[in-house]
N, CA, C and O atoms as a MOPAC input file, in Angstrom:
PM7 MOZYME 1SCF
protein

 N    142.06600 1    76.23200 1    69.04100 1
 C    141.91900 1    77.62600 1    69.38500 1
 C    140.85500 1    78.29600 1    68.51800 1
 O    140.11700 1    79.16400 1    68.98500 1
 N    140.78400 1    77.88700 1    67.25900 1
 C    139.78500 1    78.42900 1    66.34100 1
 C    138.38000 1    78.14200 1    66.86800 1
 O    137.49600 1    78.99600 1    66.79900 1
 N    138.18100 1    76.93700 1    67.39300 1
 C    136.87100 1    76.55900 1    67.92200 1
 C    136.51700 1    77.44900 1    69.10400 1
 O    135.37900 1    77.90600 1    69.21600 1
 N    137.46800 1    77.69500 1    69.97500 1
 C    137.23700 1    78.54300 1    71.14900 1
 C    136.82200 1    79.95200 1    70.72500 1
 O    135.89700 1    80.52200 1    71.30300 1
 N    137.49900 1    80.52200 1    69.71600 1
 C    137.14700 1    81.85100 1    69.22600 1
 C    135.75600 1    81.86000 1    68.61300 1
 O    135.00300 1    82.81500 1    68.80500 1
 N    135.40000 1    80.80100 1    67.87100 1
 C    134.06300 1    80.70500 1    67.28500 1
 C    133.00000 1    80.65200 1    68.37600 1
 O    131.95300 1    81.28900 1    68.25800 1
 N    133.26700 1    79.89500 1    69.43600 1
 C    132.33300 1    79.81800 1    70.56100 1
 C    132.16500 1    81.18300 1    71.20700 1
 O    131.05500 1    81.59000 1    71.54800 1
 N    133.27200 1    81.88100 1    71.37100 1
 C    133.23400 1    83.20300 1    71.99000 1
 C    132.43200 1    84.17800 1    71.12500 1
 O    131.64700 1    84.96700 1    71.65000 1
 N    132.62500 1    84.12900 1    69.80500 1
 C    131.88500 1    85.01100 1    68.90500 1
 C    130.39200 1    84.70400 1    68.94800 1
 O    129.57200 1    85.62200 1    68.95000 1
 N    130.02900 1    83.41800 1    68.98300 1
 C    128.61400 1    83.04600 1    69.06400 1
 C    128.01500 1    83.53900 1    70.37400 1
 O    126.88400 1    84.02400 1    70.40200 1
 N    128.77100 1    83.41500 1    71.45600 1
 C    128.31600 1    83.87700 1    72.76300 1
 C    128.08400 1    85.38600 1    72.74200 1
 O    127.06700 1    85.86900 1    73.24100 1
 N    129.03000 1    86.12900 1    72.16400 1
 C    128.93500 1    87.58500 1    72.13200 1
 C    127.83200 1    88.07200 1    71.20100 1
 O    127.24800 1    89.12800 1    71.44800 1
 N    127.53100 1    87.33000 1    70.13500 1
 C    126.55500 1    87.79200 1    69.15300 1
 C    125.13000 1    87.80300 1    69.69900 1
 O    124.25100 1    88.42700 1    69.10600 1
 N    124.89000 1    87.12700 1    70.81100 1
 C    123.53500 1    87.12700 1    71.36900 1
 C    123.24000 1    88.40000 1    72.16900 1
 O    122.10400 1    88.61200 1    72.59400 1
 N    124.23200 1    89.23000 1    72.37100 1
 C    124.05000 1    90.45500 1    73.14100 1
 C    123.86400 1    91.65600 1    72.22000 1
 O    124.42500 1    91.71900 1    71.12600 1
 N    123.05800 1    92.60900 1    72.69500 1
 C    122.86600 1    93.86000 1    71.95900 1
 C    124.14500 1    94.67300 1    71.95900 1
 O    124.98800 1    94.54300 1    72.84600 1
 N    124.27000 1    95.51300 1    70.94300 1
 C    125.36000 1    96.48400 1    70.88000 1
 C    124.72900 1    97.86600 1    70.83000 1
 O    123.53300 1    97.99800 1    70.56900 1
 N    125.51800 1    98.88000 1    71.07600 1
 C    125.00100 1   100.24400 1    70.96600 1
 C    124.38700 1   100.74100 1    72.25400 1
 O    124.70400 1   100.26400 1    73.34400 1
 N    123.50300 1   101.70800 1    72.10700 1
 C    122.91000 1   102.39000 1    73.25700 1
 C    122.05900 1   101.44400 1    74.10100 1
 O    121.39300 1   100.54500 1    73.58600 1
 N    122.10200 1   101.67400 1    75.40500 1
 C    121.26400 1   100.91800 1    76.32600 1
 C    119.86000 1   101.51200 1    76.31800 1
 O    119.69100 1   102.72600 1    76.20700 1
 N    118.86200 1   100.65200 1    76.43600 1
 C    117.48100 1   101.12900 1    76.54100 1
 C    117.19000 1   101.47700 1    78.00000 1
 O    117.92000 1   101.07200 1    78.90400 1
 N    116.12100 1   102.23000 1    78.21300 1
 C    115.71100 1   102.55600 1    79.58200 1
 C    115.35300 1   101.27600 1    80.33600 1
 O    115.61000 1   101.15500 1    81.53400 1
 N    114.75700 1   100.32400 1    79.61800 1
 C    114.39500 1    99.05100 1    80.24000 1
 C    115.64100 1    98.30100 1    80.72000 1
 O    115.64200 1    97.74300 1    81.81800 1
 N    116.69500 1    98.28400 1    79.91100 1
 C    117.93900 1    97.61200 1    80.31200 1
 C    118.54200 1    98.29600 1    81.53800 1
 O    118.98200 1    97.62600 1    82.47200 1
 N    118.56100 1    99.63300 1    81.53500 1
 C    119.07100 1   100.37000 1    82.69700 1
 C    118.26100 1   100.03600 1    83.94600 1
 O    118.82400 1    99.80700 1    85.01700 1
 N    116.94000 1   100.01100 1    83.80100 1
 C    116.06100 1    99.70300 1    84.93100 1
 C    116.33600 1    98.30600 1    85.47100 1
 O    116.37900 1    98.10400 1    86.68500 1
 N    116.52200 1    97.34300 1    84.57600 1
 C    116.79300 1    95.97000 1    85.01100 1
 C    118.13600 1    95.86000 1    85.73500 1
 O    118.24200 1    95.16900 1    86.74800 1
 N    119.15200 1    96.53500 1    85.21900 1
 C    120.46700 1    96.51400 1    85.88300 1
 C    120.34400 1    97.09000 1    87.28800 1
 O    120.81900 1    96.49300 1    88.25500 1
 N    119.70300 1    98.25600 1    87.39700 1
 C    119.55500 1    98.90000 1    88.70500 1
 C    118.72300 1    98.04300 1    89.66000 1
 O    119.05400 1    97.92400 1    90.83900 1
 N    117.65800 1    97.45500 1    89.15600 1
 C    116.80300 1    96.60200 1    89.99900 1
 C    117.60800 1    95.43300 1    90.56900 1
 O    117.55000 1    95.16000 1    91.76800 1
 N    118.35500 1    94.75100 1    89.70900 1
 C    119.12600 1    93.60100 1    90.17800 1
 C    120.19400 1    94.04000 1    91.18400 1
 O    120.33600 1    93.43200 1    92.24500 1
 N    120.93700 1    95.08300 1    90.85400 1
 C    122.01900 1    95.54400 1    91.73400 1
 C    121.45400 1    96.00000 1    93.07800 1
 O    122.03800 1    95.70600 1    94.12100 1
 N    120.32900 1    96.71300 1    93.06600 1
 C    119.72800 1    97.17700 1    94.32000 1
 C    119.25300 1    96.02000 1    95.19200 1
 O    119.31100 1    96.10100 1    96.41900 1
 N    118.78300 1    94.94400 1    94.56200 1
 C    118.26600 1    93.80600 1    95.32700 1
 C    119.34800 1    92.80200 1    95.73100 1
 O    119.26000 1    92.19300 1    96.79700 1
 N    120.37700 1    92.62600 1    94.87600 1
 C    121.34500 1    91.54400 1    95.09900 1
 C    122.79800 1    92.01100 1    95.22000 1
 O    123.68000 1    91.20200 1    95.50600 1
 N    123.05500 1    93.27900 1    95.01000 1
 C    124.42500 1    93.77400 1    95.09200 1
 C    125.12900 1    93.74000 1    93.74700 1
 O    124.59200 1    93.25800 1    92.75000 1
 N    126.33800 1    94.26200 1    93.75100 1
 C    127.09600 1    94.39400 1    92.50200 1
 C    128.33400 1    93.50600 1    92.49100 1
 O    129.41800 1    93.93700 1    92.09800 1
 N    128.16000 1    92.26500 1    92.92600 1
 C    129.31400 1    91.37000 1    92.99200 1
 C    129.22400 1    90.17600 1    92.04300 1
 O    130.11200 1    89.32400 1    92.04600 1
 N    128.16200 1    90.09800 1    91.22600 1
 C    128.07500 1    88.98500 1    90.28000 1
 C    127.45200 1    89.46600 1    88.96700 1
 O    126.23600 1    89.42200 1    88.78300 1
 N    128.30700 1    89.91900 1    88.07300 1
 C    127.83300 1    90.51600 1    86.81900 1
 C    127.29900 1    89.46500 1    85.85700 1
 O    126.53400 1    89.79900 1    84.95200 1
 N    127.68800 1    88.19000 1    86.03000 1
 C    127.09700 1    87.12600 1    85.20400 1
 C    125.60800 1    86.98900 1    85.52500 1
 O    124.79000 1    86.79800 1    84.62600 1
 N    125.26700 1    87.08700 1    86.79500 1
 C    123.85700 1    86.99900 1    87.19000 1
 C    123.08600 1    88.23800 1    86.73700 1
 O    121.93200 1    88.13600 1    86.32100 1
 N    123.72000 1    89.40100 1    86.81800 1
 C    123.07300 1    90.62600 1    86.32100 1
 C    122.77600 1    90.45800 1    84.83600 1
 O    121.67500 1    90.76500 1    84.37700 1
 N    123.76100 1    89.97000 1    84.09000 1
 C    123.60700 1    89.75700 1    82.65000 1
 C    122.47800 1    88.76600 1    82.35600 1
 O    121.68600 1    88.98100 1    81.43900 1
 N    122.40800 1    87.69700 1    83.12200 1
 C    121.34500 1    86.70300 1    82.92700 1
 C    119.97400 1    87.31600 1    83.20900 1
 O    118.99400 1    86.97300 1    82.54800 1
 N    119.90300 1    88.21300 1    84.18000 1
 C    118.65500 1    88.88900 1    84.52800 1
 C    118.23400 1    89.85000 1    83.41400 1
 O    117.05900 1    89.91200 1    83.05400 1
 N    119.19800 1    90.59800 1    82.87300 1
 C    118.91800 1    91.57000 1    81.80800 1
 C    118.63800 1    90.84400 1    80.48800 1
 O    117.74300 1    91.23500 1    79.74000 1
 N    119.40500 1    89.79000 1    80.20700 1
 C    119.26400 1    88.89000 1    79.05600 1
 C    119.73900 1    89.46100 1    77.71700 1
 O    119.89600 1    88.69600 1    76.76600 1
 N    119.97000 1    90.75200 1    77.60500 1
 C    120.35800 1    91.33100 1    76.31000 1
 C    121.76500 1    91.90400 1    76.31400 1
 O    122.22900 1    92.41200 1    75.29300 1
 N    122.45400 1    91.82900 1    77.45600 1
 C    123.78900 1    92.41800 1    77.59200 1
 C    124.73700 1    91.45000 1    78.28100 1
 O    124.33200 1    90.63800 1    79.11300 1
 N    126.01700 1    91.55700 1    77.91200 1
 C    127.04400 1    90.70000 1    78.51200 1
 C    127.35500 1    91.17400 1    79.93000 1
 O    127.01600 1    92.29800 1    80.30000 1
 N    127.99400 1    90.32200 1    80.71800 1
 C    128.40500 1    90.75500 1    82.05800 1
 C    129.27900 1    92.01400 1    82.01500 1
 O    129.10400 1    92.92400 1    82.82600 1
 N    130.21000 1    92.05900 1    81.07400 1
 C    131.09300 1    93.22400 1    80.96600 1
 C    130.29900 1    94.48100 1    80.61100 1
 O    130.54800 1    95.54700 1    81.17400 1
 N    129.35200 1    94.36900 1    79.68800 1
 C    128.53600 1    95.52100 1    79.31300 1
 C    127.74100 1    96.03000 1    80.51500 1
 O    127.65500 1    97.23700 1    80.73900 1
 N    127.16300 1    95.11300 1    81.28200 1
 C    126.37600 1    95.49600 1    82.46200 1
 C    127.24900 1    96.20600 1    83.49000 1
 O    126.87500 1    97.25000 1    84.02500 1
 N    128.41700 1    95.62700 1    83.75900 1
 C    129.33400 1    96.22100 1    84.74200 1
 C    129.76300 1    97.62200 1    84.31100 1
 O    129.72000 1    98.56300 1    85.10400 1
 N    130.17800 1    97.75400 1    83.04400 1
 C    130.64900 1    99.05500 1    82.56300 1
 C    129.52300 1   100.08300 1    82.52900 1
 O    129.75300 1   101.25900 1    82.81300 1
 N    128.31400 1    99.65600 1    82.18600 1
 C    127.17800 1   100.57500 1    82.18100 1
 C    126.89300 1   101.04900 1    83.59600 1
 O    126.65900 1   102.23600 1    83.82300 1
 N    126.91300 1   100.12700 1    84.54400 1
 C    126.62200 1   100.49900 1    85.93000 1
 C    127.66300 1   101.48500 1    86.46100 1
 O    127.31700 1   102.56800 1    86.93400 1
 N    128.92600 1   101.10800 1    86.38000 1
 C    129.97100 1   101.96000 1    86.95000 1
 C    130.19800 1   103.23100 1    86.14300 1
 O    130.67000 1   104.22500 1    86.69500 1
 N    129.88000 1   103.22600 1    84.86100 1
 C    130.12100 1   104.38900 1    84.01700 1
 C    128.97000 1   105.36400 1    83.92600 1
 O    129.17100 1   106.51700 1    83.54300 1
 N    127.74500 1   104.92500 1    84.27400 1
 C    126.59100 1   105.80600 1    84.09100 1
 C    125.54300 1   105.72500 1    85.19000 1
 O    124.97900 1   106.74500 1    85.58400 1
 N    125.27900 1   104.53700 1    85.68100 1
 C    124.11600 1   104.34200 1    86.54900 1
 C    124.40000 1   104.51400 1    88.03300 1
 O    123.50000 1   104.87000 1    88.79300 1
 N    125.61800 1   104.27000 1    88.45300 1
 C    125.95000 1   104.37100 1    89.87600 1
 C    125.68800 1   105.79400 1    90.36600 1
 O    125.99200 1   106.76500 1    89.67300 1
 N    125.12200 1   105.90600 1    91.56800 1
 C    124.72500 1   107.21500 1    92.10200 1
 C    125.89100 1   108.18200 1    92.26600 1
 O    125.70500 1   109.39500 1    92.16400 1
 N    127.08300 1   107.66800 1    92.51700 1
 C    128.22400 1   108.55300 1    92.77100 1
 C    128.78700 1   109.18000 1    91.49300 1
 O    129.66300 1   110.04000 1    91.56800 1
 N    128.29600 1   108.76100 1    90.32000 1
 C    128.79500 1   109.32200 1    89.05700 1
 C    128.26000 1   110.73900 1    88.89500 1
 O    127.05200 1   110.97000 1    88.94800 1
 N    129.17100 1   111.67800 1    88.69900 1
 C    128.81900 1   113.08700 1    88.52000 1
 C    128.53100 1   113.33900 1    87.04900 1
 O    129.41200 1   113.18500 1    86.20300 1
 N    127.30200 1   113.72600 1    86.74500 1
 C    126.91900 1   113.97900 1    85.35600 1
 C    126.90100 1   115.46900 1    85.03700 1
 O    126.49600 1   115.86600 1    83.94400 1
 N    127.33800 1   116.29700 1    85.98700 1
 C    127.38800 1   117.74300 1    85.74900 1
 C    128.46600 1   118.06800 1    84.72400 1
 O    129.45100 1   117.34100 1    84.60000 1
 N    128.27800 1   119.16600 1    83.98800 1
 C    129.33000 1   119.57200 1    83.03600 1
 C    130.61600 1   119.93000 1    83.78600 1
 O    130.58800 1   120.27700 1    84.96700 1
 N    131.72600 1   119.84000 1    83.08300 1
 C    133.00800 1   120.21500 1    83.66700 1
 C    133.09200 1   121.73400 1    83.77100 1
 O    132.64300 1   122.45100 1    82.87700 1
 N    133.66600 1   122.21500 1    84.86100 1
 C    133.89400 1   123.65300 1    85.00400 1
 C    135.15100 1   124.03000 1    84.22300 1
 O    135.92400 1   123.16200 1    83.81700 1
 N    135.34500 1   125.32700 1    84.01800 1
 C    136.54700 1   125.78600 1    83.31800 1
 C    137.81100 1   125.39200 1    84.08400 1
 O    138.81000 1   125.00300 1    83.47700 1
 N    137.76800 1   125.49000 1    85.41600 1
 C    138.95900 1   125.13700 1    86.19800 1
 C    139.23900 1   123.63200 1    86.11100 1
 O    140.40000 1   123.22400 1    86.09800 1
 N    138.19700 1   122.80900 1    86.05200 1
 C    138.39200 1   121.36800 1    85.88800 1
 C    138.99300 1   121.05900 1    84.52200 1
 O    139.88100 1   120.21400 1    84.40900 1
 N    138.51200 1   121.74200 1    83.48400 1
 C    139.06500 1   121.53400 1    82.13700 1
 C    140.53800 1   121.93500 1    82.10300 1
 O    141.34800 1   121.26800 1    81.46000 1
 N    140.88200 1   123.00900 1    82.78700 1
 C    142.27400 1   123.45500 1    82.84400 1
 C    143.12800 1   122.42400 1    83.58500 1
 O    144.24200 1   122.11700 1    83.16100 1
 N    142.60400 1   121.89000 1    84.69500 1
 C    143.32400 1   120.87000 1    85.45500 1
 C    143.57500 1   119.64100 1    84.58300 1
 O    144.67000 1   119.07900 1    84.59500 1
 N    142.56400 1   119.22800 1    83.83000 1
 C    142.69700 1   118.07100 1    82.93100 1
 C    143.81400 1   118.32000 1    81.92600 1
 O    144.67900 1   117.46600 1    81.73100 1
 N    143.79500 1   119.48100 1    81.29300 1
 C    144.82000 1   119.80900 1    80.28800 1
 C    146.21600 1   119.78900 1    80.89300 1
 O    147.13300 1   119.19600 1    80.32400 1
 N    146.38000 1   120.43000 1    82.03900 1
 C    147.69300 1   120.49400 1    82.68700 1
 C    148.17300 1   119.09500 1    83.08800 1
 O    149.34300 1   118.75900 1    82.90600 1
 N    147.26500 1   118.28600 1    83.63300 1
 C    147.63300 1   116.93100 1    84.04400 1
 C    148.10900 1   116.12000 1    82.84600 1
 O    149.13200 1   115.44000 1    82.92200 1
 N    147.37800 1   116.18700 1    81.75300 1
 C    147.72800 1   115.38600 1    80.57300 1
 C    149.06000 1   115.83100 1    79.98700 1
 O    149.86000 1   114.99100 1    79.57400 1
 N    149.31000 1   117.11900 1    79.94400 1
 C    150.59400 1   117.58600 1    79.42300 1
 C    151.75700 1   117.14100 1    80.30500 1
 O    152.85500 1   116.89000 1    79.80800 1
 N    151.52000 1   117.04200 1    81.61700 1
 C    152.59200 1   116.63600 1    82.53500 1
 C    152.73900 1   115.11400 1    82.63900 1
 O    153.85700 1   114.60000 1    82.69300 1
 N    151.60400 1   114.39000 1    82.66700 1
 C    151.63500 1   112.96300 1    83.00600 1
 C    151.11400 1   112.03600 1    81.90600 1
 O    151.21900 1   110.81700 1    82.04100 1
 N    150.56900 1   112.56900 1    80.84800 1
 C    149.99500 1   111.72600 1    79.80000 1
 C    148.56300 1   111.33400 1    80.11400 1
 O    147.95000 1   111.85200 1    81.04700 1
 N    148.04500 1   110.41900 1    79.32400 1
 C    146.62400 1   110.07000 1    79.43500 1
 C    146.38000 1   108.92200 1    80.41700 1
 O    145.96400 1   107.83100 1    80.02500 1
 N    146.63700 1   109.17900 1    81.66400 1
 C    146.38000 1   108.21500 1    82.73800 1
 C    145.01000 1   108.56200 1    83.32900 1
 O    144.91100 1   109.21600 1    84.36700 1
 N    143.95500 1   108.10500 1    82.63800 1
 C    142.60000 1   108.55900 1    82.93400 1
 C    142.14800 1   108.20200 1    84.34400 1
 O    141.52100 1   109.03000 1    85.00300 1
 N    142.44200 1   107.00400 1    84.82700 1
 C    142.00500 1   106.60000 1    86.16700 1
 C    142.70300 1   107.44200 1    87.23700 1
 O    142.07400 1   107.88900 1    88.19600 1
 N    143.99900 1   107.65100 1    87.06200 1
 C    144.74300 1   108.48300 1    88.01500 1
 C    144.21800 1   109.91400 1    87.98900 1
 O    144.05000 1   110.53900 1    89.03600 1
 N    143.96400 1   110.42100 1    86.80600 1
 C    143.43300 1   111.77900 1    86.65900 1
 C    142.07000 1   111.89500 1    87.33800 1
 O    141.79100 1   112.89400 1    88.00200 1
 N    141.22900 1   110.88800 1    87.17800 1
 C    139.90800 1   110.89700 1    87.80700 1
 C    140.03000 1   110.95300 1    89.32900 1
 O    139.28200 1   111.67700 1    89.98600 1
 N    140.96800 1   110.19200 1    89.88700 1
 C    141.18200 1   110.21600 1    91.34400 1
 C    141.67700 1   111.58100 1    91.80500 1
 O    141.21600 1   112.10000 1    92.82200 1
 N    142.61700 1   112.16700 1    91.05800 1
 C    143.17900 1   113.46500 1    91.46100 1
 C    142.16400 1   114.59300 1    91.29800 1
 O    142.10900 1   115.50500 1    92.12300 1
 N    141.36500 1   114.53100 1    90.24000 1
 C    140.34400 1   115.55200 1    90.00800 1
 C    139.27200 1   115.47400 1    91.08700 1
 O    138.76100 1   116.50000 1    91.53700 1
 N    138.92800 1   114.24100 1    91.50700 1
 C    138.03000 1   113.97600 1    92.63400 1
 C    136.70700 1   114.73600 1    92.53700 1
 O    136.29200 1   115.40500 1    93.48400 1
 N    136.05300 1   114.62400 1    91.38200 1
 C    134.77500 1   115.30500 1    91.18900 1
 C    133.61600 1   114.33900 1    91.00500 1
 O    132.46100 1   114.76100 1    90.94000 1
 N    133.91200 1   113.04200 1    90.92100 1
 C    132.86800 1   112.06600 1    90.64900 1
 C    132.69200 1   111.78300 1    89.17100 1
 O    131.85200 1   110.96700 1    88.79100 1
 N    133.47900 1   112.45200 1    88.32600 1
 C    133.46400 1   112.13300 1    86.89400 1
 C    134.29500 1   110.86700 1    86.68400 1
 O    135.37000 1   110.71900 1    87.26500 1
 N    133.79500 1   109.96400 1    85.85500 1
 C    134.49900 1   108.70500 1    85.61100 1
 C    135.70200 1   108.94300 1    84.69700 1
 O    135.75600 1   109.94700 1    83.98700 1
 N    136.66300 1   108.01900 1    84.71700 1
 C    137.79900 1   108.14100 1    83.78900 1
 C    137.34400 1   108.25700 1    82.33000 1
 O    137.93700 1   109.00300 1    81.55000 1
 N    136.30000 1   107.52300 1    81.96800 1
 C    135.80500 1   107.58000 1    80.59200 1
 C    135.21500 1   108.95300 1    80.26100 1
 O    135.39800 1   109.45200 1    79.15100 1
 N    134.51100 1   109.56300 1    81.21400 1
 C    133.96300 1   110.91000 1    80.99900 1
 C    135.09000 1   111.91500 1    80.78000 1
 O    134.99900 1   112.79000 1    79.91800 1
 N    136.14900 1   111.77800 1    81.57000 1
 C    137.28400 1   112.69700 1    81.45100 1
 C    137.97100 1   112.50700 1    80.10800 1
 O    138.32000 1   113.48200 1    79.44200 1
 N    138.16700 1   111.25000 1    79.70600 1
 C    138.78200 1   110.96100 1    78.40200 1
 C    137.94800 1   111.56600 1    77.27500 1
 O    138.49200 1   112.18700 1    76.36200 1
 N    136.63200 1   111.38400 1    77.33600 1
 C    135.76000 1   111.93300 1    76.29100 1
 C    135.81300 1   113.45400 1    76.26200 1
 O    135.82000 1   114.05000 1    75.18500 1
 N    135.85000 1   114.09000 1    77.42900 1
 C    135.93800 1   115.55400 1    77.49100 1
 C    137.24800 1   116.02400 1    76.87200 1
 O    137.26200 1   117.00000 1    76.12200 1
 N    138.34600 1   115.34100 1    77.17700 1
 C    139.64800 1   115.70900 1    76.62100 1
 C    139.62700 1   115.62000 1    75.09300 1
 O    140.06500 1   116.54100 1    74.40500 1
 N    139.11800 1   114.51200 1    74.57700 1
 C    139.07900 1   114.34200 1    73.11900 1
 C    138.13900 1   115.35900 1    72.46800 1
 O    138.38400 1   115.81000 1    71.34900 1
 N    137.07400 1   115.71400 1    73.16600 1
 C    136.16500 1   116.74900 1    72.66200 1
 C    136.89600 1   118.09500 1    72.58700 1
 O    136.76100 1   118.82300 1    71.60500 1
 N    137.66000 1   118.41600 1    73.61800 1
 C    138.42900 1   119.66700 1    73.61700 1
 C    139.43500 1   119.68500 1    72.47000 1
 O    139.56600 1   120.69300 1    71.77500 1
 N    140.14100 1   118.58100 1    72.27100 1
 C    141.13800 1   118.49200 1    71.19900 1
 C    140.46600 1   118.66200 1    69.84300 1
 O    140.98400 1   119.37100 1    68.98000 1
 N    139.31300 1   118.01600 1    69.64600 1
 C    138.59100 1   118.13400 1    68.36900 1
 C    138.18500 1   119.57600 1    68.10800 1
 O    138.32500 1   120.07100 1    66.99000 1
 N    137.68200 1   120.25100 1    69.13400 1
 C    137.28200 1   121.65800 1    68.97400 1
 C    138.47700 1   122.52500 1    68.60600 1
 O    138.37900 1   123.39600 1    67.74100 1
 N    139.60600 1   122.28400 1    69.26500 1
 C    140.81100 1   123.06300 1    68.95500 1
 C    141.24700 1   122.82600 1    67.51800 1
 O    141.65100 1   123.76400 1    66.83000 1
 N    141.16900 1   121.58000 1    67.05600 1
 C    141.55500 1   121.27000 1    65.67700 1
 C    140.64900 1   121.97800 1    64.67900 1
 O    141.12900 1   122.49200 1    63.66800 1
 N    139.34400 1   122.01200 1    64.94700 1
 C    138.40300 1   122.70500 1    64.06000 1
 C    138.70700 1   124.19500 1    64.04800 1
 O    138.72200 1   124.81600 1    62.98600 1
 N    138.94900 1   124.77200 1    65.22000 1
 C    139.26300 1   126.20400 1    65.29100 1
 C    140.54600 1   126.51100 1    64.53500 1
 O    140.62000 1   127.51600 1    63.82700 1
 N    141.55100 1   125.66400 1    64.67400 1
 C    142.81500 1   125.88100 1    63.95700 1
 C    142.61200 1   125.78500 1    62.45000 1
 O    143.17100 1   126.58300 1    61.69800 1
 N    141.81300 1   124.81300 1    62.00300 1
 C    141.53600 1   124.68300 1    60.56400 1
 C    140.81600 1   125.91600 1    60.04000 1
 O    141.12800 1   126.41000 1    58.95700 1
 N    139.85100 1   126.41400 1    60.81200 1
 C    139.11200 1   127.60500 1    60.38500 1
 C    140.03400 1   128.81900 1    60.30700 1
 O    139.93000 1   129.62100 1    59.37900 1
 N    140.93400 1   128.95600 1    61.27900 1
 C    141.89600 1   130.06500 1    61.24500 1
 C    142.79000 1   129.96300 1    60.01800 1
 O    143.06200 1   130.96200 1    59.35200 1
 N    143.24600 1   128.75100 1    59.72400 1
 C    144.10100 1   128.54800 1    58.54900 1
 C    143.35800 1   128.88200 1    57.26300 1
 O    143.93700 1   129.47700 1    56.35500 1
 N    142.09400 1   128.50900 1    57.17400 1
 C    141.30200 1   128.82500 1    55.98100 1
 C    141.15400 1   130.32800 1    55.81400 1
 O    141.26200 1   130.85700 1    54.70800 1
 N    140.90200 1   131.01500 1    56.94000 1
 C    140.75600 1   132.47100 1    56.86300 1
 C    142.06400 1   133.10800 1    56.42900 1
 O    142.05400 1   134.05000 1    55.63600 1
 N    143.18600 1   132.61800 1    56.92800 1
 C    144.49500 1   133.16100 1    56.55100 1
 C    144.75800 1   132.93800 1    55.07000 1
 O    145.23300 1   133.83900 1    54.37900 1
 N    144.45300 1   131.75200 1    54.58400 1
 C    144.67800 1   131.43600 1    53.17300 1
 C    143.79100 1   132.30500 1    52.29500 1
 O    144.24500 1   132.82900 1    51.27700 1
 N    142.51800 1   132.46200 1    52.68500 1
 C    141.63400 1   133.28100 1    51.85100 1
 C    142.07100 1   134.74500 1    51.89300 1
 O    141.94300 1   135.45000 1    50.89200 1
 N    142.58400 1   135.21300 1    53.03100 1
 C    143.08000 1   136.58700 1    53.11800 1
 C    144.28800 1   136.76600 1    52.19900 1
 O    144.37500 1   137.75100 1    51.46500 1
 N    145.21400 1   135.81300 1    52.24300 1
 C    146.41800 1   135.88400 1    51.40400 1
 C    146.04200 1   135.83200 1    49.92700 1
 O    146.62400 1   136.55300 1    49.11600 1
 N    145.08500 1   134.99700 1    49.57300 1
 C    144.67400 1   134.86200 1    48.16800 1
 C    143.98300 1   136.12200 1    47.65700 1
 O    143.98400 1   136.38100 1    46.45300 1
 N    143.40300 1   136.89300 1    48.54200 1
 C    142.68400 1   138.10400 1    48.12700 1
 C    143.56400 1   139.34700 1    48.11800 1
 O    143.08300 1   140.43100 1    47.78700 1
 N    144.81900 1   139.22100 1    48.46900 1
 C    145.72000 1   140.38300 1    48.46800 1
 C    146.11100 1   140.71700 1    47.05900 1
 O    146.86500 1   141.66400 1    46.83600 1

C-alpha cells in the first residue's frame, strides 16, 4: 500500500497547483469544444500541467458557459442564509433551489464570506463597547 501511495504522490507532483493560467483555461476550452467533456484524462493529457480532476473542476466551476459570474443579489443572499439555517450546508441542493447558475462552490464561498464579515463586525462592536466602558 505504501508503494501505491508513493506512486500516487509522484503522479500528482507533476501537476501545477494554485491559480490556472489563461493558457491552461484556453487549452481546456479548446479540447472540450472540439472533443466534448466526457474524457477528463484526455483533457489533462492535452493541457499537460493539470490533473483530470483539476481540469474537470475548473471547467464546471468556472469555464462552462452556464456558470453565472454575476454578484449575488440581496434577496439571493437572504435565501442562502435562510436555507442554511433550515437545512444546513447542502451546497449542491441549495444551488439547485436557488437556480441562478451559481455553482455550489460559489455559494459556499459567498456564505463563508458573509460569516467572516459578520465576525469582523461583531469584533469591532465588542472593541467599541470595551473602549467605551474603559473610558467611563
